[in-house]
N, CA and C atoms as an extended XYZ file, in Angstrom:
138
Properties=species:S:1:pos:R:3:atomname:S:1:resname:S:1:resid:I:1 pbc="F F F"
N       103.680       17.883      117.636 N   MET     1
C       105.063       18.139      117.212 CA  MET     1
C       105.772       18.641      118.372 C   MET     1
N       105.206       19.614      119.200 N   MET     2
C       105.954       20.124      120.267 CA  MET     2
C       106.274       19.055      121.383 C   MET     2
N       105.388       18.113      121.457 N   ILE     3
C       105.600       17.103      122.508 CA  ILE     3
C       106.733       16.256      122.098 C   ILE     3
N       106.899       15.848      120.761 N   PHE     4
C       108.016       15.197      120.397 CA  PHE     4
C       109.421       15.994      120.510 C   PHE     4
N       109.336       17.233      120.391 N   MET     5
C       110.508       18.073      120.551 CA  MET     5
C       110.949       18.040      122.019 C   MET     5
N       109.861       18.124      122.834 N   LEU     6
C       110.135       18.098      124.421 CA  LEU     6
C       110.693       16.855      124.786 C   LEU     6
N       110.127       15.720      124.167 N   ALA     7
C       110.697       14.359      124.523 CA  ALA     7
C       112.076       14.142      124.021 C   ALA     7
N       112.359       14.619      122.923 N   ALA     8
C       113.770       14.631      122.275 CA  ALA     8
C       114.661       15.403      123.253 C   ALA     8
N       114.286       16.556      123.648 N   ALA     9
C       115.256       17.496      124.535 CA  ALA     9
C       115.377       16.775      125.779 C   ALA     9
N       114.406       16.154      126.445 N   MET    10
C       114.549       15.527      127.638 CA  MET    10
C       115.386       14.258      127.643 C   MET    10
N       115.338       13.572      126.365 N   THR    11
C       116.100       12.346      126.237 CA  THR    11
C       117.525       12.783      126.148 C   THR    11
N       117.848       13.738      125.379 N   ILE    12
C       119.326       14.327      125.224 CA  ILE    12
C       119.898       14.868      126.661 C   ILE    12
N       118.938       15.484      127.367 N   ALA    13
C       119.402       15.978      128.788 CA  ALA    13
C       119.697       14.789      129.705 C   ALA    13
N       118.861       13.798      129.612 N   MET    14
C       119.056       12.609      130.374 CA  MET    14
C       120.391       11.866      130.033 C   MET    14
N       120.643       11.746      128.763 N   LEU    15
C       121.910       11.149      128.264 CA  LEU    15
C       123.096       11.940      128.746 C   LEU    15
N       123.093       13.251      128.666 N   ILE    16
C       124.099       14.123      129.145 CA  ILE    16
C       124.385       13.893      130.601 C   ILE    16
N       123.277       13.876      131.363 N   ALA    17
C       123.350       13.736      132.883 CA  ALA    17
C       123.888       12.392      133.252 C   ALA    17
N       123.520       11.366      132.496 N   THR    18
C       124.039       10.054      132.738 CA  THR    18
C       125.522        9.947      132.480 C   THR    18
N       126.011       10.525      131.326 N   ALA    19
C       127.459       10.574      131.037 CA  ALA    19
C       128.154       11.295      132.075 C   ALA    19
N       127.673       12.492      132.627 N   PHE    20
C       128.356       13.180      133.561 CA  PHE    20
C       128.439       12.372      134.901 C   PHE    20
N       127.358       11.659      135.337 N   ALA    21
C       127.328       10.842      136.516 CA  ALA    21
C       128.290        9.775      136.389 C   ALA    21
N       128.481        9.122      135.351 N   LEU    22
C       129.354        7.984      135.176 CA  LEU    22
C       130.767        8.472      135.241 C   LEU    22
N       131.056        9.633      134.602 N   HIS    23
C       132.405       10.344      134.719 CA  HIS    23
C       132.818       10.610      136.191 C   HIS    23
N       131.783       11.140      136.914 N   GLN    24
C       132.051       11.388      138.356 CA  GLN    24
C       132.300       10.184      139.163 C   GLN    24
N       131.555        9.162      138.805 N   GLU    25
C       131.849        7.927      139.601 CA  GLU    25
C       133.108        7.158      139.244 C   GLU    25
N       133.522        7.301      137.997 N   ALA    26
C       134.841        6.755      137.654 CA  ALA    26
C       135.947        7.540      138.284 C   ALA    26
N       135.778        8.830      138.356 N   ALA    27
C       136.848        9.600      139.027 CA  ALA    27
C       136.851        9.372      140.501 C   ALA    27
N       135.758        9.130      141.170 N   ARG    28
C       135.783        8.742      142.496 CA  ARG    28
C       136.294        7.502      142.719 C   ARG    28
N       136.072        6.482      141.916 N   VAL    29
C       136.607        5.107      142.075 CA  VAL    29
C       138.214        5.134      142.028 C   VAL    29
N       138.568        5.952      140.891 N   SER    30
C       140.109        6.033      140.671 CA  SER    30
C       140.706        6.743      141.861 C   SER    30
N       140.205        7.728      142.404 N   LEU    31
C       140.727        8.466      143.576 CA  LEU    31
C       140.774        7.548      144.730 C   LEU    31
N       139.779        6.745      144.971 N   ARG    32
C       139.786        5.702      146.078 CA  ARG    32
C       140.776        4.654      145.930 C   ARG    32
N       141.033        4.247      144.645 N   THR    33
C       142.009        3.273      144.323 CA  THR    33
C       143.483        3.778      144.655 C   THR    33
N       143.625        5.027      144.129 N   LYS    34
C       144.943        5.700      144.345 CA  LYS    34
C       145.247        5.819      145.921 C   LYS    34
N       144.169        6.209      146.611 N   ARG    35
C       144.288        6.483      148.011 CA  ARG    35
C       144.538        5.111      148.759 C   ARG    35
N       144.057        4.047      148.326 N   ALA    36
C       144.205        2.663      149.018 CA  ALA    36
C       145.619        2.318      148.586 C   ALA    36
N       146.293        2.642      147.433 N   ASN    37
C       147.511        2.169      147.234 CA  ASN    37
C       148.648        3.080      147.927 C   ASN    37
N       148.240        4.126      148.460 N   MET    38
C       149.291        4.922      149.151 CA  MET    38
C       149.289        4.414      150.526 C   MET    38
N       150.598        4.132      151.097 N   ARG    39
C       150.680        3.696      152.506 CA  ARG    39
C       151.868        4.521      153.192 C   ARG    39
N       151.544        5.647      153.979 N   GLY    40
C       152.549        6.283      154.626 CA  GLY    40
C       153.382        7.243      153.595 C   GLY    40
N       154.447        7.622      154.053 N   PHE    41
C       155.425        8.511      153.340 CA  PHE    41
C       156.077        7.864      152.043 C   PHE    41
N       156.247        6.600      152.172 N   GLY    42
C       157.002        5.824      151.102 CA  GLY    42
C       156.190        5.591      149.801 C   GLY    42
N       154.922        5.842      149.844 N   GLY    43
C       154.192        5.530      148.626 CA  GLY    43
C       153.770        4.093      148.704 C   GLY    43
N       153.916        3.343      147.547 N   ARG    44
C       153.475        1.946      147.420 CA  ARG    44
C       154.433        1.010      148.034 C   ARG    44
N       154.096        0.156      148.909 N   HIS    45
C       154.915       -0.918      149.564 CA  HIS    45
C       154.596       -2.267      149.162 C   HIS    45
N       155.406       -3.102      148.758 N   ALA    46
C       155.077       -4.446      148.304 CA  ALA    46
C       154.967       -5.315      149.483 C   ALA    46
């Protein structure tokens, strides 16, 4: 029984870690996109 509880706890911990990593990666990509769209002082130029 204790092994099953440990397995469940590890599964939940890994799901939380995966969600956190995906959120961090999405934020990094968003920041990179915003930075690529900024050019000089005028902001976005067509």
